[in-house]
C-alpha angles and dihedrals in degrees: 000000000000117000115189135133089219111091089202094056092045092049094045094050092043092051093047093048096044090053086060092052098258123144105233130203120189134198132183096217145000096272093055090043095053091055092048093044093058091048100040104028098211120210093227135010127211111196131186115225101214107061134135122256097006117025126212095262092053091045092050092048092051091049093048093046090060108087091213092060102029091108095045107111114242119198117195118221120200145149086221114087101178123136091241092055092049092046091050089052090055092047092057091047107264115156095208143004123220122191119223130271087051124186131231089250092053092052093046092043090056091050093048091046097049107025122061096206123023114217 
């Protein structure tokens, strides 16, 4: 799943992942994502930090506080690459932090690192 308020980022990530044979869900913000996550149960979640209504940190914390999704890998996406931002991502339970613009290899590397079978 790719959660980002930027249509360009969602479309780019979706295109890259679909070319690799992944099924991709997208959401424009944390609220939309939470509804889709409980229905679809994605294997990995990429979430932007800066989003309206519910930011990436809040979204990640809500996902990780749900026992059903605690083990689902969450990868933070951000244009900020500061130490504080990365540490905050870890505090809310993110497994990894990718800086935008990300590459195909970074996305796929995160999937291979955190998901046993990519589908």
